[in-house]
N, C-alpha and C positions, 0 to 999 in steps of 0.2 A: 643798583649799586654800581659804582664805578670800579673797573678792574684795578685801578691804582689804589683805591681805598681798601680793597679786599686783601688782608694780610695773607690769607691762605693761598692766594694765587701766586705768591712769590716763592712758595715752597717747591722743592724739586720732588720728582717721583721717588718712590721707595726703591732702594737698591738692595738686592739680595746679596749675601756673601758668596764668594767664589766657592764652587763645589770642592769637596775634599777629594784629593786624588786617590789616596789609599787609606786603609784603616790604620791609624797611628795610635800606639799605646804609650802611655807614660812609662818612664823607667821603672817605677814601682811595680807595675803590672808585669813587665818583663822579668823582674827579679822574682816575683811570686810564681810565675810560670816555670822558671828555672828551678826553684826550690821544689815545686810539685813534681817536676820530671825527675829530679834527683831522688826524692823520697820514693817515688814510684819504682825507679830502677833498683834502689836498695831493697825495697820490699819484695820485688820479683826475684832478686838474687837470693835473698834469705829463704823465700818459699822454695826455690829450686834446690837449694842446699838441703833443706829439710826433706824434700821429696826424694832426693838422691839417697839420703840416709835411710829413709823408710824402705826404699827399694833394696838397698844393700842388707838391711836388717831382716827382711822376710826369709830368705833362704837360711840364714844363720839360726833364726828362731825355729824354723821348721826342723832343721837337723838336730838342734838341741832337744826339741820335743820328742823326736824319734829316739835319741839317746836316753832321755829320761824314762822312756817306757821300757827300757831294757832292765834286766835284773841287777840288783845292787851287788856287784862283785868287782874284783880287781881288773878283770878283763874289760868291763864296761868303763872303768876309770881310764884304762889304757886307750880305749877308743875315744874317750872324751879328750884325752891329751893329744891324740892324733888330730882330732877335729880342731883343737885350738892351734895346733901347729899349721894345719892347712889354712885356717882363717888368718893367722899372722903372716903366712907367706903371700896371701893376697893383698894385705894392707901395709906391709913393711918391706923394705929391701931384702931380697933373698939372702944376700951376704950377711945381713944382720941377724937373721932368724934361723937359717937352715942348720947351722952347726951347734945350736944351743941344746943343752940337755941338763937334766938334774937341777941343781941349785941355780945355775945361770939362767935356765929356762924359766923357773919360777920368778926369779928377780926381774927378768925381762917382762913377764906378764904383769907383775905388780907395778913396775915402773911405767909401763905404757897405759895402764888403767888409771893411774893417779894423775894424769894430765888435767882432767876436769875436776878432780877432787884432791886437794892438797893432802899428801901423806895419808891417804886412805886406801890401802891395798885391797884388792878384791879377794885374795886368797889368804885365809888365816893360816897360822903355822901348822895346825892339824891337817888342813887341806893341802898345804904345800908338801908335807911329808907323803901324803897319800898319792899326790900326782907324781912326785919324784920316784917313789918306790914301786908303784903298781906295775910298771912295765916289766920289772925284773922279778916279780913274784908269781908263783903259780896261782891259778884261779882260786880265789877264796871269797867268801861272802863278807860284805861290810854292812853296817847298819843302814837302814833306809833313810834315817835322818841325816846321816853323813853324806849319803849319795845325793839327797835333795839339796843339801847345803852346797855341795860341789856343783850341781846343775845351776842353782841360783847364782852362785859366784861367777860361773862361766857366762851365764846370761847377762849379768851385770857387766862383766868384762867386755863382751862383744858389743853391748849397747854403748858403753862409754867410748870405746875405740871408734866405732862407726860415727857416732855423733861428733866426737872431737875432730876426726879427720875429714868429715864432710864439711865442717865449718871452717877448717883451717884453710887460709888462702894458699893458692899454689904458687 
């Protein structure tokens, strides 16, 4: 066969494309990566806040358990009130908490515990009276049900405050 008659001889060699210099992603992939990084950051921050709340909650729960094992009397109620005051001094400004007593003290406790639950105070009126008056009364017994209610309300208060303020942005 004659080279001029062969149509394949007129074709050029195969040309390979130029090599890619760097790994290039489409804009959609960059957006997806940014969203994944943002979500990962938010999840890590949320986890750290919950971990911080658990760390703060352990000593409070331990001391409440110790108080719960004490006899149900007005002296134990006074010690519980002292614990709540120390707890609040750790988590609120000293100028806001240190001078409170009586009805103002109870109003403060209920107002701070209702941040996470709208208008749901931790301390009922009977418990409020007990907390206010126990410091000034001689040691006398109270019912174990009332003592347990007071311990449960205090536990609810500490849990609400710690969880709320651990999540609250600084």
